[in-house]
C-alpha positions as CSV (number, residue, x, y, z in Angstrom):
1,M,151.0,102.3,-3.0
2,A,147.2,101.2,-2.1
3,K,147.0,98.5,0.5
4,K,146.4,95.1,-0.4
5,D,142.6,93.9,-0.3
6,K,141.5,91.2,1.9
7,K,139.6,88.4,-0.1
8,S,136.3,88.0,0.7
9,K,135.3,85.1,2.5
10,G,132.3,83.1,2.3
11,P,129.9,81.8,1.0
12,R,127.7,81.0,4.5
13,G,124.8,80.4,3.4
14,G,121.2,82.3,3.3
15,S,120.7,84.3,0.6
16,F,122.3,84.3,-3.4
17,R,124.7,86.7,-2.3
18,D,125.7,83.9,0.6
19,A,125.6,81.2,-2.6
20,L,127.8,82.7,-5.1
21,R,130.0,85.2,-3.7
22,V,133.5,84.1,-4.8
23,G,136.0,83.7,-1.4
24,D,138.8,82.1,-0.4
25,G,139.9,78.5,-2.8
26,F,137.0,78.6,-4.8
27,V,137.5,76.7,-8.4
28,L,135.5,77.9,-10.9
29,A,135.6,74.6,-12.6
30,E,134.5,72.8,-9.6
31,L,131.2,74.5,-10.4
32,D,128.2,72.8,-12.3
33,P,127.0,75.4,-14.8
34,R,124.0,73.5,-14.9
35,S,123.1,73.8,-11.1
36,T,120.8,76.6,-9.1
37,P,122.6,77.5,-5.9
38,G,120.1,79.4,-3.3
39,F,117.4,78.5,-5.5
40,T,115.5,74.9,-4.6
41,G,112.4,75.4,-7.4
42,D,112.4,74.4,-11.2
43,K,111.9,76.7,-13.9
44,V,108.3,77.4,-13.8
45,A,109.1,78.6,-10.1
46,G,111.9,80.3,-11.0
47,Q,110.2,82.6,-13.7
48,E,107.0,83.4,-11.7
49,A,109.8,84.2,-8.8
50,L,111.7,86.8,-11.5
51,L,108.3,88.2,-12.2
52,A,107.2,88.5,-8.8
53,A,109.9,90.5,-7.6
54,D,109.4,93.4,-10.8
55,E,107.6,95.9,-8.2
56,E,109.9,95.8,-5.7
57,M,112.5,96.6,-8.1
58,D,110.9,99.3,-10.4
59,T,110.2,101.3,-6.0
60,L,113.7,100.6,-5.1
61,Q,115.2,102.0,-8.3
62,E,112.9,104.8,-7.8
63,Q,114.0,105.4,-4.7
64,L,117.4,105.6,-5.6
65,Y,116.8,107.9,-8.0
66,A,114.7,110.2,-5.7
67,M,117.1,110.5,-3.6
68,S,119.8,112.0,-5.8
69,K,117.5,114.7,-6.5
70,A,117.2,115.6,-2.6
71,G,121.4,115.4,-2.8
72,A,122.4,112.0,-2.3
73,R,125.9,110.0,-4.1
74,R,124.9,106.8,-3.7
75,R,124.4,104.5,-7.2
76,V,124.8,101.3,-8.5
77,L,127.1,99.6,-11.0
78,L,126.4,95.9,-11.9
79,V,129.2,94.4,-14.1
80,I,128.1,91.3,-16.2
81,Q,131.3,89.1,-17.5
82,G,130.9,86.0,-18.9
83,M,131.9,84.0,-22.1
84,D,130.0,84.6,-25.6
85,T,126.5,83.0,-25.8
86,S,126.4,82.8,-21.4
87,G,123.1,84.7,-21.7
88,K,123.9,88.8,-20.8
89,G,121.5,89.7,-23.8
90,G,118.8,87.7,-22.2
91,I,119.9,89.7,-18.6
92,M,120.0,93.0,-20.0
93,R,116.2,92.3,-21.1
94,H,114.8,90.6,-18.5
95,V,116.5,91.7,-15.3
96,V,117.7,95.6,-16.2
97,G,115.1,96.2,-18.8
98,S,112.3,95.6,-15.6
99,V,112.8,99.1,-14.1
100,D,112.6,102.4,-15.9
101,P,114.9,102.9,-18.4
102,Q,115.5,106.7,-17.5
103,G,117.2,105.1,-13.8
104,V,119.9,102.8,-15.8
105,Q,122.9,103.7,-17.7
106,L,124.1,100.8,-19.8
107,T,127.4,100.4,-21.4
108,A,128.5,97.6,-23.7
109,F,132.4,97.7,-24.2
110,K,133.6,96.4,-27.2
111,A,137.1,96.9,-28.5
112,P,139.2,100.1,-27.6
113,T,139.0,102.6,-29.8
114,A,141.8,104.4,-31.3
115,E,141.5,107.3,-29.1
116,E,140.8,104.9,-26.0
117,K,144.0,103.2,-26.7
118,K,145.9,106.6,-26.2
119,H,144.7,106.3,-22.8
120,P,145.0,104.2,-19.4
121,F,143.0,101.2,-19.6
122,L,140.3,103.0,-16.7
123,W,140.1,105.7,-18.4
124,R,137.4,104.7,-20.7
125,I,135.7,102.8,-17.7
126,R,135.4,106.1,-15.5
127,R,134.0,107.8,-18.4
128,A,131.3,105.0,-18.8
129,L,130.7,105.4,-14.6
130,P,127.0,106.4,-13.3
131,D,125.5,109.1,-12.1
132,P,124.2,109.6,-8.9
133,G,120.9,107.9,-8.2
134,M,121.5,105.9,-11.4
135,I,122.0,102.0,-12.0
136,G,124.9,101.8,-14.4
137,V,125.0,98.5,-16.4
138,F,128.6,97.6,-17.8
139,D,127.9,94.4,-20.2
140,R,131.9,93.4,-19.8
141,S,133.8,95.5,-18.5
142,H,137.7,96.5,-17.4
143,Y,138.4,92.6,-16.9
144,E,138.4,92.6,-20.7
145,D,142.0,94.1,-19.9
146,V,143.0,90.9,-17.9
147,L,141.2,88.2,-20.2
148,I,141.2,88.9,-23.8
149,V,144.1,91.1,-23.5
150,R,146.4,88.1,-21.8
151,V,144.7,85.1,-23.7
152,H,145.7,86.8,-26.9
153,D,148.8,88.3,-25.6
154,L,147.6,91.9,-26.8
155,V,150.2,93.6,-24.5
156,P,153.4,92.2,-22.5
157,R,152.9,90.0,-19.2
158,A,154.2,92.7,-16.9
159,Q,151.8,95.1,-17.9
160,W,148.8,93.2,-17.7
161,S,150.1,91.0,-14.7
162,R,149.7,94.7,-12.7
163,R,146.5,95.4,-13.9
164,Y,144.7,93.3,-10.8
165,A,146.4,95.5,-8.6
166,Q,145.2,98.6,-9.9
167,I,141.6,97.4,-10.3
168,N,141.2,96.4,-6.7
169,A,142.3,100.1,-6.1
170,F,140.1,101.9,-8.6
171,E,136.9,99.7,-7.0
172,Q,137.7,100.2,-3.5
173,G,137.8,103.7,-4.9
174,L,134.4,103.5,-6.0
175,V,133.4,101.9,-2.6
176,E,134.9,105.3,-0.7
177,D,132.4,107.0,-3.4
178,E,129.2,105.7,-2.4
179,V,129.3,103.0,-5.4
180,T,127.6,99.8,-4.8
181,V,129.5,97.5,-6.9
182,I,128.3,94.0,-7.9
183,K,130.5,91.9,-10.1
184,V,128.7,89.4,-11.9
185,M,130.5,86.1,-13.9
186,T,127.7,84.0,-15.7
187,H,129.2,80.9,-16.0
188,I,128.1,78.7,-19.3
189,S,129.5,75.2,-19.6
190,A,131.5,74.3,-23.5
191,D,129.0,71.8,-24.1
192,E,125.7,74.6,-23.5
193,Q,128.0,77.3,-25.6
194,K,127.9,74.5,-28.4
195,A,124.6,74.2,-28.5
196,R,123.1,77.9,-28.5
197,L,125.8,78.8,-31.2
198,Q,124.4,75.8,-33.2
199,E,121.1,77.6,-32.4
200,R,122.0,80.2,-33.9
201,L,123.3,78.9,-37.0
202,D,120.3,77.1,-37.4
203,R,117.6,79.7,-36.9
204,P,117.2,82.4,-39.7
205,D,115.7,84.6,-36.7
206,K,119.2,84.0,-34.6
207,H,121.7,84.7,-37.4
208,W,121.7,88.0,-37.1
209,K,123.1,86.9,-32.9
210,Y,125.9,84.6,-34.8
211,N,129.5,86.0,-34.8
212,P,132.0,83.9,-36.9
213,G,134.6,85.2,-34.1
214,D,132.6,83.7,-31.7
215,L,134.5,80.5,-32.9
216,D,137.8,82.0,-32.9
217,E,137.0,82.6,-29.3
218,R,135.8,79.3,-28.2
219,A,139.0,78.0,-30.0
220,H,141.1,79.8,-26.7
221,W,138.2,77.9,-24.4
222,D,140.7,76.9,-21.7
223,D,142.8,79.7,-21.9
224,Y,139.9,81.9,-20.9
225,Q,138.8,79.8,-17.6
226,E,142.3,80.3,-16.4
227,A,142.0,83.9,-17.0
228,Y,138.7,83.8,-15.0
229,Q,140.1,81.9,-12.1
230,A,142.9,84.4,-11.8
231,L,141.1,87.2,-12.1
232,L,138.1,85.9,-9.5
233,E,141.2,84.9,-7.0
234,R,143.3,87.9,-7.3
235,C,140.1,90.4,-7.5
236,S,137.5,89.0,-5.5
237,T,137.2,91.5,-2.7
238,D,135.6,92.5,0.9
239,A,134.7,95.8,-1.4
240,A,133.8,94.1,-4.4
241,P,133.7,90.7,-4.2
242,W,133.0,88.3,-7.4
243,Y,129.8,86.4,-7.9
244,V,129.7,83.2,-10.5
245,V,126.2,82.6,-11.8
246,P,126.2,79.2,-13.2
247,A,124.3,79.9,-16.8
248,D,123.7,76.5,-18.4
249,R,119.5,77.3,-17.2
250,K,118.4,81.0,-18.7
251,W,115.8,81.2,-15.9
252,Y,118.1,80.5,-13.2
253,A,120.5,83.4,-14.3
254,R,118.5,85.7,-15.1
255,L,116.9,85.1,-11.5
256,A,120.0,85.2,-10.1
257,V,121.2,88.2,-11.3
258,Q,117.9,90.0,-10.6
259,Q,118.3,88.8,-6.6
260,L,121.8,89.6,-6.3
261,L,120.6,93.4,-7.9
262,L,117.7,93.1,-5.4
263,E,119.4,92.2,-2.3
264,H,122.0,94.7,-2.9
265,L,119.0,97.5,-2.9
266,R,118.0,96.2,0.0
267,E,121.2,96.9,1.9
268,L,121.1,100.7,0.9
269,D,117.9,101.2,2.9
270,L,116.2,103.6,0.7
271,T,113.4,105.9,1.4
272,W,111.3,108.5,0.0
273,P,112.9,111.7,0.3
274,E,111.4,114.3,2.6
275,A,109.3,117.3,0.4
276,D,111.1,120.4,1.0
277,F,108.2,122.7,0.8
278,D,104.9,122.7,2.9
279,V,102.6,119.9,1.8
280,E,99.9,121.1,3.7
281,A,100.2,124.7,2.1
282,E,99.9,123.8,-1.7
283,K,97.1,121.3,-1.1
284,A,95.3,124.0,0.3
285,R,96.5,126.3,-3.1
286,L,95.6,123.4,-5.5
287,A,92.4,123.1,-3.6
288,Q,91.5,127.1,-4.5
289,M,91.9,126.9,-8.4
């Protein structure tokens, strides 16, 4: 039996990681979805900061990829989880979309297929893990199996309640296998969600984004908040802490996720791999051609 993970400590201040990390005593209902932890600027300043970091993000992602070609196994897994309309799509476009798509593996998890249901719930997750040198992005994730499954009683309580420990053990194994796990919940208010759903109905260019099923899920708002509180309490560990990003302000949510990714990439001390050939000799050969 895997030993119980220690719960993460924090926040301690000084970075987006410290400002947004879930620690002991965290209460989701007490976090203002319109707040901007770790950032004191306004919308314009936030948008400028987002663009200003693009070059560094692109360089770090390329170094991560290049080091894998030299045999390094390091990879990054960014998990984005949140209620409908909480800005996951915008994060994919403005944050993940700012780096070379060849270095990104994006998986959007939907309801399990008939084949996936034949296997343990982590089976399809393992199959989607990023390769060495890649930034893997999960749009929704294995946490659906303690969220929607719990809210809608899709499996017995005894079954889904065991999954928290299974997830912790799974993520601990990922970290030991040189996977940097970044788990982000985009936290939106019920009022903001209603406004965004209304906009999708009012604007013909947004109709394609509207799903009548979103209202069915909205009817279970309180149950989802309870389910999120439980997973944040039980699955924010030292190895793989959760970060809750207030998402009523789209510009802030995008900046916060970008900065969380940047802070983790910087910590990897990425470099350009040394050439495995004689550079000067190759220069001389090229000069003679």
